[in-house]
C-alpha positions in Angstrom: 80.7 108.8 23.4 80.9 106.0 26.1 83.7 104.3 25.6 86.3 101.6 27.5 89.3 101.0 26.4 92.0 98.3 27.8 95.2 97.9 27.7 98.1 95.9 29.4 97.7 92.2 28.4 100.2 90.0 26.8 102.0 86.9 27.0 103.8 85.9 30.5 105.2 82.8 32.5 103.4 81.2 34.9 104.0 82.8 38.2 104.0 86.2 36.4 102.4 89.3 36.8 100.8 92.0 34.5 99.0 95.0 35.2 95.8 95.9 33.0 94.7 99.3 32.4 90.7 100.4 31.9 90.4 103.8 30.9 86.5 105.3 30.4 85.7 108.4 28.8 81.7 109.6 27.7 80.2 108.8 31.4 80.6 110.1 34.9 82.9 107.6 35.8 83.4 108.2 39.3 79.3 107.7 40.0 79.5 104.2 38.7 81.2 100.7 39.9 83.6 99.6 37.7 84.2 95.5 37.0 87.1 93.0 35.0 85.3 89.9 33.3 87.3 87.4 31.3 86.7 84.9 28.5 88.6 81.9 27.9 87.9 79.8 25.0 85.3 77.7 25.0 84.0 79.0 28.2 81.4 81.4 29.4 82.5 85.2 30.3 82.8 85.6 34.3 83.1 88.3 36.8 87.0 88.5 38.0 86.6 91.4 40.3 84.6 94.4 41.2 85.0 97.8 42.4 82.7 100.4 44.2 82.6 104.1 43.1 85.3 105.2 46.1 87.6 102.0 46.0 87.1 101.2 49.2 85.2 97.7 48.4 86.1 95.3 46.4 84.8 91.8 45.1 86.7 89.0 43.7 86.2 85.6 41.9 87.5 83.0 44.7 89.8 81.7 41.7 91.5 84.8 41.9 91.4 86.2 45.4 94.9 86.7 47.0 96.1 87.1 43.5 94.9 89.9 41.9 93.6 93.4 42.8 91.1 95.4 41.4 91.3 99.6 42.1 90.5 102.5 40.5 91.8 106.4 39.8 88.7 108.2 39.6 91.0 111.5 38.5 92.3 109.4 35.5 88.8 107.7 35.1 90.8 104.6 34.9 90.5 100.7 36.5 93.1 98.4 36.9 93.6 95.2 37.9 97.0 93.8 39.2 97.6 90.3 38.5 100.2 88.7 40.8 101.1 84.6 40.5 99.8 84.1 37.1 98.7 80.9 36.4 98.1 79.1 33.2 94.1 79.0 33.4 93.9 82.7 34.0 94.8 82.6 29.8 91.8 84.6 28.7 90.7 87.7 27.2 89.8 90.1 29.7 87.3 93.2 29.5 86.4 96.0 31.5 82.7 96.7 32.3 81.0 100.0 33.6 78.0 102.0 33.0 76.4 99.0 30.9 79.2 98.9 28.4 82.0 96.6 27.6 85.4 97.3 26.6 87.0 96.0 23.4 88.9 93.4 25.5 92.7 92.8 26.2 94.2 89.0 25.8 96.6 88.1 28.5 98.3 84.6 27.7 100.3 82.6 30.4 102.3 79.5 28.9 105.6 78.8 29.6 
């Protein structure tokens, strides 16, 4: 069964940091690019960051460049999203995507 399970979301103050994790199972993780999306209330889901199969090529949305870092550990079938200098507008449900499958999402709330 193909599955993506996210974790690491929570409540953080502006300027704080969070690290999201997504553990994959049921497919050849190391053979697929992986990505993180987010969806804020009342808005469409948007691509935040993507990483290639070996983890040496990354792409970011302009809104998170310089603050977020995507990485992966193929030995652990896990993709990460390190989020620093968080802003109020980063509040959203964050989803992992790979192999055409979505994770269930993890809530990130940035609030003072």
